[in-house]
C-alpha positions in Angstrom: 131.8 87.7 122.1 129.8 90.4 123.9 131.5 93.4 122.4 132.4 94.2 118.8 134.8 96.5 117.1 133.0 99.1 115.1 136.3 100.7 114.1 139.1 99.3 112.0 141.9 101.5 110.7 139.7 102.3 107.7 136.6 102.7 109.8 135.0 99.4 108.7 132.6 97.4 110.9 134.1 94.2 112.4 133.2 92.3 115.4 157.7 94.6 129.1 159.7 95.1 128.3 161.9 97.9 129.5 165.0 96.9 127.5 163.2 96.6 124.3 161.6 100.0 125.0 165.0 101.6 125.7 166.4 100.2 122.5 163.5 101.4 120.4 163.6 104.8 122.1 167.3 105.2 121.3 166.7 104.0 117.8 164.0 106.6 117.4 166.1 109.4 118.8 169.0 108.4 116.5 166.7 108.4 113.5 165.3 111.9 114.4 168.9 113.1 114.8 169.9 111.7 111.4 166.9 113.3 109.8 167.8 116.7 111.2 171.4 116.5 110.2 170.9 115.3 106.7 167.6 117.1 106.0 165.9 113.9 105.0 162.1 113.8 104.4 159.6 111.1 105.4 161.5 110.2 108.6 158.5 110.8 110.8 156.0 108.8 108.7 153.3 107.1 110.7 151.2 104.1 109.9 148.2 102.2 111.0 148.7 98.6 112.1 146.1 95.9 112.6 146.5 92.2 113.4 144.7 89.3 115.0 145.6 85.9 116.5 144.6 83.1 118.7 145.5 82.9 122.4 144.0 81.7 125.8 141.3 79.6 124.1 139.9 82.6 122.2 141.0 85.3 119.7 142.5 88.7 120.0 142.6 91.8 117.7 144.7 94.9 118.0 144.2 98.1 116.1 147.0 100.6 116.4 146.7 104.1 114.9 149.4 106.6 113.9 152.3 104.2 114.8 155.9 105.2 114.1 157.2 103.7 110.8 160.0 101.8 112.4 157.5 99.4 114.0 156.4 96.4 112.0 153.2 94.3 112.4 155.3 91.1 112.6 157.5 92.4 115.5 154.5 93.8 117.5 152.5 90.6 117.0 155.4 88.5 118.1 155.7 90.5 121.4 151.9 90.3 121.9 152.0 86.5 121.5 154.9 86.3 123.9 153.0 88.3 126.6 149.8 86.3 126.2 151.7 83.0 126.3 153.4 84.0 129.5 150.1 85.0 131.1 148.6 81.7 130.0 151.4 79.7 131.6 150.6 81.3 134.9 146.8 81.6 134.9 145.2 78.9 132.7 143.1 76.4 134.5 143.1 74.3 131.4 146.8 73.6 131.6 148.1 71.1 134.1 151.5 72.8 134.0 150.3 76.3 134.7 151.1 78.1 138.0 147.5 78.3 139.1 147.1 74.5 138.4 150.1 73.8 140.5 148.6 75.9 143.3 145.3 74.1 143.1 147.2 70.7 143.3 148.8 71.6 146.6 146.3 70.4 149.2 148.0 72.1 152.1 147.4 74.8 154.7 151.0 76.0 154.5 152.1 79.2 152.9 152.5 79.0 149.1 154.8 81.3 147.2 153.1 82.8 144.1 154.0 85.1 141.2 153.4 88.9 141.6 150.9 88.7 138.8 148.7 86.2 140.6 149.1 88.2 143.8 147.7 91.3 142.1 144.7 89.4 140.7 143.9 87.8 144.1 144.2 91.1 145.9 141.8 92.8 143.5 139.5 89.8 143.7 139.4 89.8 147.5 138.2 93.4 147.4 135.5 92.8 144.9 134.5 89.6 146.8 133.9 91.6 150.0 132.1 94.5 148.3 129.8 92.1 146.3 129.0 90.2 149.5 130.6 87.0 148.1 129.0 87.1 144.7 132.5 87.4 143.0 134.5 84.5 144.3 137.5 82.9 142.4 137.3 79.8 144.6 134.1 78.8 142.8 136.0 76.3 140.7 134.8 73.2 142.5 131.2 74.2 141.9 132.0 75.1 138.3 133.5 71.6 137.9 130.5 70.0 139.6 128.1 71.4 137.0 130.4 70.1 134.3 131.1 73.6 132.9 134.9 73.1 132.9 134.8 70.2 130.5 131.6 71.1 128.6 129.9 68.1 130.2 126.9 69.9 131.6 124.8 68.2 134.3 122.4 69.2 137.1 124.0 68.1 140.4 121.9 67.0 143.3 121.3 69.3 146.3 123.4 67.1 148.4 126.3 67.3 145.9 126.0 71.1 145.8 126.0 71.5 149.6 129.0 69.1 150.0 131.0 71.1 147.4 130.1 74.5 148.9 132.0 73.5 152.0 135.2 74.0 150.0 134.2 77.4 148.4 134.8 80.9 149.8 137.6 83.5 149.5 137.3 84.1 153.2 139.3 80.9 153.5 142.2 82.3 151.4 144.8 84.4 153.2 146.9 86.7 151.0 150.3 88.1 152.0 150.7 90.5 149.2 154.0 92.1 150.2 155.7 88.7 150.2 153.7 87.1 147.3 152.3 84.3 149.3 148.9 82.7 150.0 147.6 80.2 152.5 144.5 78.1 152.2 142.6 77.6 155.4 140.9 74.8 153.6 143.4 72.5 151.8 140.8 71.7 149.1 140.3 75.3 148.1 140.8 75.7 144.3 141.2 79.0 142.4 139.8 79.8 138.9 141.2 83.1 137.5 139.1 83.0 134.3 136.7 85.7 135.5 139.6 88.2 135.7 142.6 87.0 133.8 141.3 88.2 130.4 141.0 91.8 131.7 144.5 91.5 133.1 145.7 90.3 129.7 144.2 93.3 128.0 145.9 95.6 130.4 149.2 93.8 129.9 149.1 94.5 126.2 148.0 98.1 126.8 151.0 98.6 129.1 153.4 97.2 126.5 152.0 99.4 123.7 152.4 102.5 125.9 155.9 101.5 126.8 156.7 101.6 123.1 155.1 105.1 122.8 152.0 103.7 121.1 149.1 105.7 122.7 146.3 105.3 120.1 144.9 101.8 120.2 142.0 99.5 120.5 142.8 96.1 122.1 140.3 93.2 122.2 140.7 89.7 123.7 137.6 87.5 123.6 135.3 90.5 123.4 137.0 92.4 126.3 138.5 95.7 125.3 140.5 98.8 126.1 140.6 101.9 124.0 143.0 104.8 124.2 143.5 108.0 122.2 141.8 108.3 118.8 142.0 106.9 115.3 144.4 108.3 112.7 141.5 110.3 111.1 141.1 112.1 114.5 137.8 110.3 115.2 137.0 108.5 118.5 137.0 104.7 118.7 133.6 103.1 118.5 132.4 99.7 119.9 129.1 97.9 119.8 127.3 96.0 122.5 125.5 92.9 121.4 121.8 92.5 122.1 121.5 90.1 125.0 119.4 87.5 123.2 120.5 83.9 122.7 121.6 82.9 119.2 121.6 86.6 118.1 124.4 88.8 116.9 122.3 91.9 116.5 123.7 95.2 117.9 121.9 96.6 120.9 123.9 99.8 121.3 126.9 101.6 119.7 129.3 103.5 122.0 131.6 106.3 121.0 134.5 106.3 123.5 135.0 109.8 124.9 137.8 109.1 127.4 140.9 109.4 125.3 143.2 108.8 128.3 142.2 105.1 128.1 139.2 103.1 129.2 138.3 99.5 129.4 135.0 98.3 128.0 134.0 95.0 129.6 130.7 93.1 129.2 129.5 90.0 130.9 126.2 88.2 130.0 124.0 85.4 131.2 122.5 84.6 127.8 125.6 83.4 125.9 126.7 80.3 127.9 123.9 78.1 129.1 122.4 74.6 128.7 118.9 73.2 129.0 117.8 70.2 131.0 114.2 68.9 131.0 113.0 72.2 129.5 114.8 74.4 132.0 117.7 76.7 131.1 120.8 76.9 133.3 123.3 79.7 133.0 127.0 79.3 133.3 127.0 82.3 135.6 127.0 80.7 139.1 126.3 82.3 142.4 129.1 81.1 144.6 126.9 81.6 147.7 124.2 79.1 146.5 126.2 76.9 144.2 123.6 77.3 141.5 123.2 79.3 138.3 121.7 82.8 138.7 117.9 83.1 138.1 117.4 86.9 138.1 116.5 89.0 135.0 119.8 90.8 134.5 121.1 89.7 131.1 124.1 91.9 130.4 126.5 94.2 132.3 128.9 96.6 130.7 131.5 98.4 132.8 133.8 101.2 131.8 136.9 101.5 133.9 140.5 102.8 133.5 141.8 99.4 134.5 140.6 96.4 132.5 141.4 94.0 135.4 139.1 95.8 137.8 136.5 96.1 135.0 136.6 92.4 134.3 136.0 91.6 138.0 133.2 94.1 138.4 131.2 93.1 135.4 131.1 89.5 136.7 130.3 90.5 140.2 127.4 92.8 139.1 126.0 90.2 136.8 125.9 87.7 139.6 124.1 90.1 141.9 121.1 90.9 139.7 119.7 94.2 138.5 118.6 95.7 141.8 121.7 95.0 143.8 124.0 95.7 140.8 122.5 99.2 140.5 123.0 99.9 144.2 126.6 98.6 144.2 127.5 100.5 141.1 126.3 103.8 142.6 128.0 103.1 145.9 131.4 102.3 144.2 130.9 105.1 141.5 131.2 102.6 138.7 130.4 103.4 135.1 127.8 100.8 134.1 125.2 99.9 131.6 122.8 97.2 132.8 120.4 95.4 130.4 117.6 93.4 132.0 114.3 91.8 131.1 111.0 93.1 132.4 107.7 91.9 131.1 109.4 90.2 128.2 111.0 93.5 127.1 114.6 94.7 127.4 115.2 97.5 129.8 118.3 99.6 130.6 119.9 101.2 133.5 122.7 103.6 132.5 124.2 105.8 135.1 125.5 109.4 134.6 129.2 108.3 135.0 128.8 105.9 132.0 127.2 108.5 129.8 130.1 110.9 130.6 132.6 108.4 129.3 130.9 107.0 126.3 128.3 108.5 123.9 125.5 106.1 123.0 125.1 106.7 119.2 122.3 104.4 118.4 120.0 101.8 119.9 118.1 99.1 118.1 
């Protein structure tokens, strides 16, 4: 996990439904009307709710502040689990029965009908693919499999294996008909891996659900990816911590106080977390789709602030692939809010742009 909660409901350190919405809105209006007519007290009580669970091969935590008393933790968590399970059924590459697995199993160049959710992710990904000059590429799955990352069976493939596999990688070979929710593979062996963007989409899906229920003060985290909106019940901003990008360390590098109360995603990607060693050489799980090999630059961690977690999730991966120099240039060109941590002369260095500092206050640095 690359990001930590620094806020619980008690400020302790710790690392869609339209029909439902309408029902609850009517229930709330009826409750207010009854209170006014009968002069009852305590009808507008609010509460703080926090719960955690397991989903999508990782964990999630939600912290909800100043929630109307007619909500219960059990009912909200049940809806969260339902939303995450639905996303998993569409986007998981680890389930043979998921929609994306069925798409990958279709070795055809005919048009394939897909769900609107996957259309949205592929459309966003195609844009980031183009702007990152191919560094963000969801068709990298065959290379990921070749290195054994998919099944935790790490190996160093031969140059010939890499070149042969690269022939079937490249989002330029994927046509997207967004209005009709269809795609076509120009290469029938093209395979898609949504893991670099699906978690951000999941965070946004939960955020949308909470806002549909009138819950506008929250901190949502899935596998270290977050979105914060509003403030805590004590009127203080949400705070999160960025981990120091050093292997086998859980030390905090920087604490952020989130200033953008209208809602901002906080997404971090790093090269230091997932890697393996072979004959004394370390190989990162962050692959450059253009070379078919793990990245070798000195950029260790990328944190992106964005109003949409899905876009943030794509951008942090793209920038991490590109390296510190190109990432800085692209962030400025796209007006992204970024914090880059890289290694120079065995020391950690930072690049933080003005847009980032306007959205989050750095409270401390180790």
